[in-house]
KOLDO-705263 format. One record per residue (C-alpha): residue number from 1; chain; x, y, z. Coordinates in pm, whole numbers, always signed. Layout:
N
   nr  kette       u       v       w
  NUM      A       X       Y       Z
...
//
This chain:
610
   nr  kette       u       v       w
    1      A   +9265  +12765   +8725
    2      A   +9422  +13104   +8646
    3      A   +9753  +12994   +8798
    4      A   +9751  +12677   +8589
    5      A   +9683  +12884   +8276
    6      A   +9966  +13125   +8355
    7      A  +10211  +12842   +8421
    8      A  +10103  +12665   +8102
    9      A  +10152  +12986   +7903
   10      A  +10494  +13046   +8058
   11      A  +10610  +12691   +7982
   12      A  +10476  +12721   +7627
   13      A  +10671  +13043   +7571
   14      A  +10989  +12888   +7711
   15      A  +10946  +12589   +7479
   16      A  +10903  +12820   +7180
   17      A  +11219  +13013   +7270
   18      A  +11417  +12691   +7319
   19      A  +11296  +12552   +6988
   20      A  +11366  +12874   +6800
   21      A  +11745  +12876   +6843
   22      A  +12007  +12606   +6898
   23      A  +12193  +12850   +7122
   24      A  +11903  +12860   +7366
   25      A  +11853  +12487   +7331
   26      A  +12218  +12416   +7419
   27      A  +12203  +12662   +7706
   28      A  +11880  +12506   +7831
   29      A  +12007  +12148   +7821
   30      A  +12347  +12233   +7971
   31      A  +12178  +12435   +8241
   32      A  +11920  +12165   +8320
   33      A  +12183  +11888   +8304
   34      A  +12395  +12060   +8565
   35      A  +12107  +12207   +8763
   36      A  +11921  +11881   +8825
   37      A  +12206  +11704   +9011
   38      A  +12286  +12025   +9201
   39      A  +11926  +12063   +9316
   40      A  +11900  +11690   +9383
   41      A  +12211  +11673   +9599
   42      A  +12121  +11999   +9775
   43      A  +11782  +11859   +9862
   44      A  +11937  +11527   +9959
   45      A  +12190  +11706  +10179
   46      A  +11914  +11907  +10344
   47      A  +11697  +11600  +10393
   48      A  +11981  +11398  +10543
   49      A  +12097  +11685  +10765
   50      A  +11742  +11760  +10870
   51      A  +11674  +11394  +10938
   52      A  +11996  +11368  +11139
   53      A  +11905  +11671  +11348
   54      A  +11554  +11540  +11402
   55      A  +11689  +11198  +11488
   56      A  +11939  +11341  +11739
   57      A  +11664  +11551  +11894
   58      A  +11430  +11254  +11915
   59      A  +11706  +11048  +12078
   60      A  +11758  +11329  +12328
   61      A  +11386  +11336  +12412
   62      A  +11393  +10957  +12435
   63      A  +11671  +10977  +12695
   64      A  +11470  +11238  +12886
   65      A  +11165  +11012  +12883
   66      A  +11379  +10720  +12997
   67      A  +11497  +10929  +13287
   68      A  +11138  +11026  +13371
   69      A  +11039  +10658  +13370
   70      A  +11336  +10580  +13597
   71      A  +11237  +10862  +13832
   72      A  +10879  +10735  +13843
   73      A  +10995  +10381  +13909
   74      A  +11235  +10502  +14175
   75      A  +10962  +10711  +14339
   76      A  +10726  +10415  +14353
   77      A  +11003  +10188  +14478
   78      A  +11076  +10438  +14756
   79      A  +10709  +10427  +14855
   80      A  +10726  +10049  +14852
   81      A  +11046  +10046  +15060
   82      A  +10894  +10300  +15297
   83      A  +10604  +10064  +15359
   84      A  +10853   +9809  +15491
   85      A  +10946  +10049  +15772
   86      A  +10643   +9928  +15961
   87      A  +10835   +9621  +16065
   88      A  +11067   +9846  +16264
   89      A  +10774   +9909  +16500
   90      A  +10589   +9584  +16443
   91      A  +10489   +9513  +16805
   92      A  +10303   +9842  +16852
   93      A  +10149   +9810  +16505
   94      A  +10023   +9460  +16583
   95      A   +9871   +9584  +16910
   96      A   +9679   +9856  +16723
   97      A   +9558   +9617  +16451
   98      A   +9459   +9334  +16689
   99      A   +9290   +9548  +16953
  100      A   +8915   +9474  +16959
  101      A   +8791   +9592  +17303
  102      A   +8549   +9881  +17324
  103      A   +8744  +10022  +17617
  104      A   +9094  +10149  +17562
  105      A   +9341  +10023  +17820
  106      A   +9677  +10179  +17898
  107      A   +9870   +9922  +17695
  108      A   +9668   +9997  +17378
  109      A   +9691  +10372  +17430
  110      A  +10068  +10347  +17463
  111      A  +10098  +10136  +17150
  112      A   +9860  +10369  +16962
  113      A  +10051  +10683  +17061
  114      A  +10388  +10526  +16981
  115      A  +10258  +10414  +16641
  116      A  +10127  +10763  +16562
  117      A  +10460  +10913  +16664
  118      A  +10642  +10656  +16452
  119      A  +10425  +10730  +16146
  120      A  +10468  +11105  +16191
  121      A  +10842  +11064  +16210
  122      A  +10824  +10876  +15879
  123      A  +10621  +11160  +15723
  124      A  +10863  +11421  +15855
  125      A  +11159  +11224  +15724
  126      A  +11016  +11189  +15374
  127      A  +10850  +11500  +15228
  128      A  +10716  +11296  +14936
  129      A  +10474  +11110  +15163
  130      A  +10128  +11242  +15241
  131      A   +9965  +10994  +15473
  132      A   +9979  +10649  +15637
  133      A   +9677  +10431  +15719
  134      A   +9630  +10105  +15912
  135      A   +9326   +9889  +15832
  136      A   +9226   +9566  +16007
  137      A   +9149   +9252  +15798
  138      A   +8777   +9306  +15850
  139      A   +8799   +9654  +15694
  140      A   +8799   +9870  +16010
  141      A   +9009  +10187  +15988
  142      A   +9242  +10155  +16290
  143      A   +9475  +10451  +16247
  144      A   +9542  +10731  +16002
  145      A   +9811  +11002  +16000
  146      A   +9854  +11268  +15727
  147      A  +10002  +11611  +15680
  148      A   +9661  +11779  +15700
  149      A   +9567  +11615  +16034
  150      A   +9225  +11524  +15890
  151      A   +8953  +11366  +16099
  152      A   +8861  +11001  +16052
  153      A   +8562  +10847  +15888
  154      A   +8513  +10520  +16071
  155      A   +8321  +10347  +15791
  156      A   +8425   +9990  +15731
  157      A   +8595   +9919  +15399
  158      A   +8402   +9653  +15208
  159      A   +8411   +9511  +14858
  160      A   +8716   +9713  +14758
  161      A   +8919   +9524  +14495
  162      A   +9245   +9679  +14610
  163      A   +9181   +9583  +14972
  164      A   +9101   +9222  +14889
  165      A   +9401   +9204  +14654
  166      A   +9631   +9338  +14927
  167      A   +9505   +9082  +15182
  168      A   +9576   +8804  +14933
  169      A   +9919   +8940  +14835
  170      A  +10085   +8794  +15148
  171      A  +10295   +9102  +15209
  172      A  +10379   +9203  +14852
  173      A  +10309   +9569  +14768
  174      A  +10004   +9664  +14559
  175      A  +10005   +9993  +14364
  176      A   +9689  +10203  +14346
  177      A   +9679  +10458  +14067
  178      A   +9541  +10810  +14132
  179      A   +9230  +10798  +14349
  180      A   +9070  +10969  +14646
  181      A   +9054  +10815  +14994
  182      A   +8687  +10890  +15056
  183      A   +8687  +10645  +15344
  184      A   +8925  +10869  +15544
  185      A   +8778  +11219  +15525
  186      A   +8438  +11338  +15629
  187      A   +8449  +11667  +15440
  188      A   +8495  +11664  +15062
  189      A   +8721  +11974  +15038
  190      A   +8995  +11773  +15209
  191      A   +8967  +11480  +14973
  192      A   +9280  +11496  +14758
  193      A   +9390  +11266  +14477
  194      A   +9674  +11039  +14582
  195      A   +9867  +10738  +14466
  196      A   +9911  +10460  +14719
  197      A  +10123  +10158  +14803
  198      A   +9917   +9898  +14988
  199      A  +10092   +9617  +15178
  200      A   +9957   +9339  +15396
  201      A  +10094   +9347  +15755
  202      A  +10206   +8995  +15854
  203      A  +10252   +8871  +16210
  204      A  +10594   +8709  +16166
  205      A  +10548   +8476  +16466
  206      A  +10243   +8302  +16323
  207      A  +10291   +8415  +15958
  208      A   +9937   +8544  +15942
  209      A   +9802   +8863  +15778
  210      A   +9670   +9090  +16054
  211      A   +9598   +9408  +15858
  212      A   +9676   +9638  +15569
  213      A   +9916   +9933  +15559
  214      A   +9843  +10210  +15306
  215      A  +10107  +10475  +15229
  216      A   +9979  +10771  +15026
  217      A  +10160  +11023  +14813
  218      A   +9975  +11338  +14710
  219      A   +9950  +11362  +14332
  220      A  +10097  +11714  +14350
  221      A  +10402  +11574  +14527
  222      A  +10428  +11305  +14257
  223      A  +10413  +11573  +13986
  224      A  +10726  +11730  +14132
  225      A  +10919  +11465  +13937
  226      A  +10852  +11673  +13623
  227      A  +10939  +12014  +13765
  228      A  +11300  +12000  +13637
  229      A  +11221  +11837  +13302
  230      A  +11312  +12061  +13009
  231      A  +11035  +12080  +12748
  232      A  +11024  +12245  +12408
  233      A  +10768  +12499  +12301
  234      A  +10450  +12315  +12215
  235      A  +10569  +11986  +12368
  236      A  +10307  +11786  +12555
  237      A  +10391  +11533  +12826
  238      A  +10133  +11284  +12950
  239      A  +10179  +11006  +13204
  240      A   +9920  +10729  +13173
  241      A   +9853  +10476  +13444
  242      A   +9823  +10107  +13360
  243      A   +9444  +10143  +13333
  244      A   +9467  +10451  +13109
  245      A   +9405  +10715  +13378
  246      A   +9602  +11037  +13334
  247      A   +9856  +11058  +13616
  248      A  +10019  +11380  +13501
  249      A   +9998  +11617  +13202
  250      A  +10120  +11966  +13120
  251      A   +9835  +12022  +12874
  252      A   +9464  +11981  +12934
  253      A   +9255  +11778  +12687
  254      A   +8908  +11634  +12707
  255      A   +8860  +11270  +12810
  256      A   +8799  +11159  +12450
  257      A   +9133  +11298  +12332
  258      A   +9318  +11131  +12621
  259      A   +9142  +10806  +12537
  260      A   +9239  +10830  +12169
  261      A   +9603  +10900  +12256
  262      A   +9612  +10611  +12502
  263      A   +9456  +10375  +12245
  264      A   +9714  +10480  +11987
  265      A   +9993  +10426  +12240
  266      A   +9864  +10080  +12327
  267      A   +9837   +9994  +11958
  268      A  +10202  +10095  +11911
  269      A  +10358   +9917  +12208
  270      A  +10631   +9769  +11988
  271      A  +10712  +10112  +11845
  272      A  +10849  +10372  +12082
  273      A  +10846  +10643  +11812
  274      A  +10552  +10708  +11579
  275      A  +10345  +10990  +11430
  276      A   +9999  +11091  +11546
  277      A   +9756  +11353  +11416
  278      A   +9627  +11575  +11695
  279      A   +9395  +11868  +11622
  280      A   +9496  +11864  +11252
  281      A   +9866  +11881  +11342
  282      A  +10111  +11597  +11298
  283      A  +10287  +11512  +11625
  284      A  +10600  +11304  +11678
  285      A  +10518  +11073  +11967
  286      A  +10785  +10922  +12191
  287      A  +10664  +10663  +12440
  288      A  +10841  +10488  +12727
  289      A  +10679  +10231  +12952
  290      A  +10765  +10133  +13307
  291      A  +10853   +9766  +13300
  292      A  +10759   +9725  +13669
  293      A  +10437   +9922  +13704
  294      A  +10308   +9951  +13344
  295      A  +10287  +10332  +13352
  296      A  +10354  +10506  +13020
  297      A  +10533  +10838  +12968
  298      A  +10420  +10991  +12639
  299      A  +10590  +11294  +12485
  300      A  +10417  +11464  +12189
  301      A  +10618  +11717  +11990
  302      A  +10476  +11902  +11685
  303      A  +10660  +11785  +11375
  304      A  +10676  +12146  +11258
  305      A  +10866  +12233  +11576
  306      A  +11122  +11964  +11505
  307      A  +11168  +12086  +11150
  308      A  +11228  +12440  +11267
  309      A  +11547  +12314  +11427
  310      A  +11682  +12235  +11080
  311      A  +11614  +12592  +10962
  312      A  +11983  +12689  +10977
  313      A  +12083  +12395  +10761
  314      A  +11801  +12482  +10521
  315      A  +11918  +12842  +10490
  316      A  +12277  +12734  +10424
  317      A  +12161  +12491  +10157
  318      A  +11946  +12757   +9992
  319      A  +12237  +13002   +9986
  320      A  +12474  +12746   +9836
  321      A  +12207  +12638   +9589
  322      A  +12160  +12997   +9468
  323      A  +12538  +13041   +9427
  324      A  +12566  +12713   +9235
  325      A  +12270  +12802   +9014
  326      A  +12431  +13136   +8923
  327      A  +12761  +12961   +8844
  328      A  +12578  +12695   +8643
  329      A  +12391  +12965   +8453
  330      A  +12714  +13145   +8361
  331      A  +12896  +12826   +8256
  332      A  +12600  +12706   +8049
  333      A  +12574  +13044   +7877
  334      A  +12947  +13043   +7793
  335      A  +12946  +12687   +7658
  336      A  +12631  +12745   +7451
  337      A  +12784  +13053   +7287
  338      A  +13112  +12868   +7228
  339      A  +12933  +12590   +7041
  340      A  +12685  +12823   +6875
  341      A  +12948  +13018   +6673
  342      A  +13028  +12733   +6425
  343      A  +12663  +12634   +6426
  344      A  +12568  +12984   +6316
  345      A  +12807  +12948   +6024
  346      A  +12647  +12619   +5931
  347      A  +12302  +12772   +5963
  348      A  +12396  +13061   +5734
  349      A  +12526  +12816   +5476
  350      A  +12210  +12606   +5498
  351      A  +11994  +12915   +5446
  352      A  +12187  +13005   +5132
  353      A  +12155  +12646   +5016
  354      A  +11783  +12666   +5080
  355      A  +11764  +12963   +4844
  356      A  +11925  +12754   +4569
  357      A  +12290  +12852   +4609
  358      A  +12461  +12518   +4543
  359      A  +12805  +12681   +4526
  360      A  +12807  +12764   +4897
  361      A  +13085  +12617   +5113
  362      A  +13138  +12641   +5489
  363      A  +13482  +12685   +5650
  364      A  +13524  +12556   +6006
  365      A  +13862  +12528   +6179
  366      A  +13967  +12224   +6379
  367      A  +13901  +11853   +6359
  368      A  +13611  +11816   +6600
  369      A  +13264  +11692   +6517
  370      A  +13142  +12034   +6404
  371      A  +13432  +12065   +6160
  372      A  +13348  +11718   +6029
  373      A  +12987  +11825   +5985
  374      A  +13113  +12122   +5781
  375      A  +13316  +11894   +5553
  376      A  +13018  +11662   +5516
  377      A  +12803  +11960   +5425
  378      A  +13047  +12069   +5158
  379      A  +13046  +11719   +5006
  380      A  +12668  +11701   +5020
  381      A  +12606  +12027   +4835
  382      A  +12757  +11890   +4511
  383      A  +12497  +11610   +4488
  384      A  +12194  +11765   +4652
  385      A  +12028  +11891   +4333
  386      A  +12027  +11542   +4181
  387      A  +11896  +11386   +4505
  388      A  +11610  +11636   +4522
  389      A  +11505  +11565   +4165
  390      A  +11533  +11185   +4181
  391      A  +11433  +11104   +4539
  392      A  +11265  +11384   +4724
  393      A  +11050  +11556   +4461
  394      A  +10939  +11234   +4293
  395      A  +10859  +11070   +4630
  396      A  +10653  +11367   +4749
  397      A  +10449  +11376   +4429
  398      A  +10379  +11001   +4451
  399      A  +10271  +11019   +4815
  400      A  +10041  +11315   +4745
  401      A   +9881  +11133   +4452
  402      A   +9820  +10823   +4665
  403      A   +9660  +11024   +4944
  404      A   +9424  +11206   +4708
  405      A   +9333  +10878   +4540
  406      A   +9242  +10716   +4873
  407      A   +9032  +11010   +4990
  408      A   +8842  +11033   +4660
  409      A   +8718  +10675   +4707
  410      A   +8497  +10776   +4999
  411      A   +8267  +11030   +4838
  412      A   +8097  +10809   +4572
  413      A   +8049  +10531   +4828
  414      A   +7888  +10767   +5077
  415      A   +7681  +10947   +4813
  416      A   +7524  +10619   +4703
  417      A   +7425  +10525   +5059
  418      A   +7296  +10873   +5144
  419      A   +7083  +10908   +4829
  420      A   +6942  +10567   +4904
  421      A   +6848  +10690   +5254
  422      A   +6678  +11000   +5110
  423      A   +6485  +10778   +4867
  424      A   +6359  +10565   +5155
  425      A   +6246  +10876   +5348
  426      A   +6064  +11001   +5037
  427      A   +5895  +10664   +4986
  428      A   +5777  +10683   +5347
  429      A   +5639  +11032   +5265
  430      A   +5831  +11200   +5545
  431      A   +5874  +11508   +5326
  432      A   +5965  +11744   +5609
  433      A   +6291  +11557   +5665
  434      A   +6409  +11576   +5305
  435      A   +6518  +11947   +5301
  436      A   +6716  +11902   +5624
  437      A   +6874  +11583   +5490
  438      A   +6967  +11754   +5163
  439      A   +7114  +12049   +5358
  440      A   +7312  +11809   +5577
  441      A   +7430  +11626   +5265
  442      A   +7536  +11961   +5115
  443      A   +7731  +12046   +5434
  444      A   +7893  +11705   +5431
  445      A   +8012  +11742   +5071
  446      A   +8135  +12093   +5142
  447      A   +8336  +11945   +5431
  448      A   +8475  +11673   +5206
  449      A   +8627  +11935   +4975
  450      A   +8962  +11946   +5149
  451      A   +9103  +12254   +4972
  452      A   +9450  +12129   +5045
  453      A   +9372  +12052   +5413
  454      A   +9393  +11680   +5473
  455      A   +9416  +11709   +5851
  456      A   +9152  +11879   +6068
  457      A   +9076  +11912   +6436
  458      A   +8880  +11631   +6596
  459      A   +8604  +11880   +6684
  460      A   +8549  +11949   +6310
  461      A   +8535  +11579   +6229
  462      A   +8290  +11526   +6517
  463      A   +8061  +11806   +6387
  464      A   +8069  +11642   +6045
  465      A   +7976  +11299   +6180
  466      A   +7683  +11449   +6376
  467      A   +7535  +11568   +6046
  468      A   +7595  +11228   +5893
  469      A   +7424  +11059   +6188
  470      A   +7126  +11290   +6148
  471      A   +7081  +11168   +5791
  472      A   +7093  +10809   +5914
  473      A   +6848  +10882   +6196
  474      A   +6598  +11015   +5942
  475      A   +6610  +10680   +5771
  476      A   +6629  +10440   +6064
  477      A   +6443  +10659   +6317
  478      A   +6458  +10485   +6658
  479      A   +6616  +10162   +6541
  480      A   +6931  +10244   +6739
  481      A   +7049  +10488   +7005
  482      A   +7361  +10702   +6975
  483      A   +7593  +10772   +7271
  484      A   +7905  +10993   +7267
  485      A   +8184  +10971   +7528
  486      A   +8452  +11219   +7418
  487      A   +8731  +11357   +7641
  488      A   +8737  +11736   +7608
  489      A   +9113  +11744   +7547
  490      A   +9072  +11522   +7238
  491      A   +8868  +11792   +7060
  492      A   +9184  +11989   +6976
  493      A   +9384  +11691   +6847
  494      A   +9449  +11625   +6478
  495      A   +9263  +11372   +6264
  496      A   +9244  +11303   +5891
  497      A   +8938  +11445   +5724
  498      A   +8663  +11181   +5673
  499      A   +8811  +10929   +5917
  500      A   +8499  +10860   +6125
  501      A   +8229  +10860   +5858
  502      A   +8328  +10535   +5676
  503      A   +8366  +10350   +6007
  504      A   +8032  +10475   +6144
  505      A   +7866  +10397   +5812
  506      A   +8003  +10043   +5822
  507      A   +7873   +9998   +6180
  508      A   +7524  +10114   +6085
  509      A   +7479   +9924   +5758
  510      A   +7657   +9600   +5846
  511      A   +7606   +9586   +6223
  512      A   +7289   +9763   +6335
  513      A   +7064   +9748   +6028
  514      A   +7048   +9364   +6016
  515      A   +6998   +9347   +6395
  516      A   +6658   +9248   +6534
  517      A   +6540   +9496   +6793
  518      A   +6687   +9827   +6903
  519      A   +7063   +9872   +6884
  520      A   +7321  +10112   +7023
  521      A   +7606  +10302   +6859
  522      A   +7882  +10436   +7087
  523      A   +8156  +10679   +6981
  524      A   +8426  +10732   +7244
  525      A   +8764  +10908   +7238
  526      A   +9032  +10889   +7508
  527      A   +9389  +11024   +7528
  528      A   +9671  +10811   +7674
  529      A  +10027  +10951   +7688
  530      A  +10136  +11046   +7331
  531      A   +9842  +10880   +7154
  532      A   +9468  +10899   +7153
  533      A   +9217  +10631   +7071
  534      A   +8875  +10644   +6909
  535      A   +8634  +10356   +6975
  536      A   +8328  +10308   +6752
  537      A   +8113  +10026   +6894
  538      A   +7779   +9874   +6804
  539      A   +7583   +9585   +6950
  540      A   +7459   +9465   +6614
  541      A   +7555   +9164   +6405
  542      A   +7905   +9040   +6490
  543      A   +8183   +8948   +6247
  544      A   +8273   +8578   +6209
  545      A   +8607   +8490   +6367
  546      A   +8779   +8375   +6045
  547      A   +8666   +8690   +5863
  548      A   +8781   +8910   +6154
  549      A   +9130   +8758   +6145
  550      A   +9152   +8822   +5770
  551      A   +9041   +9185   +5809
  552      A   +9284   +9261   +6096
  553      A   +9569   +9096   +5908
  554      A   +9518   +9334   +5615
  555      A   +9472   +9633   +5849
  556      A   +9810   +9566   +6011
  557      A   +9992   +9577   +5676
  558      A  +10147   +9894   +5534
  559      A   +9970  +10184   +5370
  560      A   +9994  +10044   +5017
  561      A   +9658  +10057   +4842
  562      A   +9511   +9708   +4823
  563      A   +9191   +9570   +4687
  564      A   +8953   +9497   +4973
  565      A   +8868   +9124   +5004
  566      A   +8517   +9227   +5120
  567      A   +8373   +9498   +4897
  568      A   +8127   +9614   +5162
  569      A   +8418   +9708   +5394
  570      A   +8606   +9925   +5143
  571      A   +8563  +10230   +5371
  572      A   +8746  +10056   +5659
  573      A   +9049   +9975   +5443
  574      A   +9039  +10323   +5293
  575      A   +9056  +10495   +5633
  576      A   +9328  +10259   +5756
  577      A   +9544  +10319   +5445
  578      A   +9506  +10698   +5468
  579      A   +9607  +10700   +5837
  580      A   +9913  +10485   +5777
  581      A  +10008  +10688   +5470
  582      A   +9991  +11018   +5659
  583      A  +10101  +10929   +6015
  584      A  +10298  +10606   +5968
  585      A  +10249  +10231   +6011
  586      A  +10234  +10259   +6390
  587      A   +9880  +10398   +6366
  588      A   +9556  +10281   +6209
  589      A   +9256  +10056   +6273
  590      A   +9189   +9731   +6450
  591      A   +8855   +9551   +6493
  592      A   +8732   +9352   +6792
  593      A   +8411   +9150   +6766
  594      A   +8215   +8923   +6999
  595      A   +7860   +8798   +7028
  596      A   +7768   +9111   +7228
  597      A   +7934   +9391   +7027
  598      A   +8178   +9492   +6753
  599      A   +8432   +9770   +6816
  600      A   +8664   +9950   +6574
  601      A   +8966  +10098   +6753
  602      A   +9141  +10389   +6576
  603      A   +9489  +10481   +6700
  604      A   +9617  +10832   +6623
  605      A   +9914  +11042   +6744
  606      A   +9895  +11350   +6966
  607      A  +10083  +11661   +6864
  608      A  +10086  +11627   +6487
  609      A  +10034  +11969   +6330
  610      A   +9768  +12050   +6078
//
C-alpha cells in the first residue's frame, strides 16, 4: 500500500510539473513520443532474439532426443537380431528343448554343453547382453547362461502373459520392459532388473514352436546409452516404457510425480514441445516417442535456464536502450527549449493583456505557425475589450443568475414537506423527536446556504442526505428500509449542492408513501472510467409508461429552465437543469420504472474541480 501511495504521489507531482509549463509539457510529449517506440522495438528485439535462441536450443535438444530414441531403437533391434543367432546352432538347441528323459545320455550332454558354449560366445561377443535362457513350451527352464553364473531355480513358468504371448507370436520378438527374472535366481541379492527380448524357437522342419528363447540386457548396461548425452544444468531426462514404467532417469522423483509426468506426456502426444509445472517451476518439456516400441524419451528443462541463455542479448539491448534514452532526452530538451522561446514571448504578452494592457503587441520572426499565432494575437487585442463586455461578461452574469434561480427553488419546496413531517410527529405526540428534527432541519438549511460554493464533495452531500432521511424516518418510522451502496472512491468526487435531496424526497413521497406494506430505498454510487453514476431506487408505486416517456424526454433537453408538466416532480427537473447548466448537456438524470421498482440514474463527471 505504501508503494502504491508513493508511486501515486510521484505521478501526481510529475503531472503538476508538466501542467505548470509548456516547456515541460513539450519536453514530456517529445520524450514520450520518441521513447515509446524505442522501448517497444527494444523489447520486441529482445523478445524475438530471446525466442530465436530458445527455439534454436529447443531444436538442438530435440535432435539430441531424436538421437537417444534412435539409439534405444537400435539397441533393442540389436537384441532382437541377436535372438536370431539361435538358428545358427538350431540342432543342439532343439535337442536341449525336446529332451524329456530323467537320465542324461551322451547325446544330450554334448548338445547341452555345445549350446552353453555357443551362448557364452554370444555373451562374450556382445558386452551389452547379460543372459540367455531357454524355456520349453510347458514352462520348464531348460538352460540359462549369464555373466554372473547364477544357479538355476527349476520352477515351472506358468500363467505369465509374456510367455504365453511369445508362444503365440510364431517366432516374432516380444519386448519385456524392465523386470526381474525371479524364476532364474534362488537368492534375491542376485536378482537384477533387466529388459528382455523373448522369441519363440521354431522347428523349421515341422514349423512347430518347441520353446522360448529369452535374451536379457541388464538395465545398467541399457543406461549406458545416456552416458555420452550432454545435459544442461537442471535438465531432467526420463525414459518411460510403453506401460509407463521408468526405464531410465537422471533425477529421482516419487511414483506420483512420475505418474503425473507420464499422464501429461500421454495427453500431449500430438505436441512434442509443451510446458509443464513441476515443483512450482515451469519446465519446457520435449518428448520423442519410439515408433517401434512405444518408449518415450522426455527431456525437462527449466524455462528459467533457457532464458538465461538470452542474457547476453538482454544486456546488449539494455545498454542500447539506455544510450537511446539519453539521446532522446537531450533531443527532446533541445526541441522543447527551441519552441518554448516564442511561446514565452506570447505568454508574457498574454499576462500583460490579462492585466488590462490592450496596447501590447508581440513580435515573432518567421512565417511558421507560432509567428501566425503572434499576428492573430495582435489582431485580437484590438477587439478584445468589446468582446468581453458584449459576450463574456454578459454571458457569465446570465448563467450565474440562472443557476441561483434554480437552486433557490428547492428550499421552499423542501421546507413545506419538512414542516409537514414535524407537524405529523407532533400530532402523534412523539415530542422527543421534535428537537432532533428541528436541529437536523437547521443543519440542512445551513448546508443549503452555498456561500458562493455551488459544488461540494459527494461525502458532504451524503452527510446532508442522511440528516434529511432521519427527518423522514421520524415521520414514516419503519414504513421503509434504507440501504446505501457507495464506492469509497466516489466520496471525493464533485457534486452540485442539493442534488440528492429532491430526488430522494420524490422517491419517498411519490413512490414509498403510497405503497402498501414495507418498502425499500436504495442509494448507490459507482465510478466507471471518466464518469460516476448515482442510483436512487425504491420499490414503491411505479410511474406509468406514457408519463415516464414524457418525463425522460424533458430531462434529455438542454438546461433551459422549463415549467414542469407535473408539479409534484419539480425537484427532479430542478436538479436535472442545474446539472446540465453547470456540467453540460452530457450529464443529468434519467428515470427507469417497472412494476417492481423505480430508479433515478444521475450521471456526473469525474475530475471537475470545486
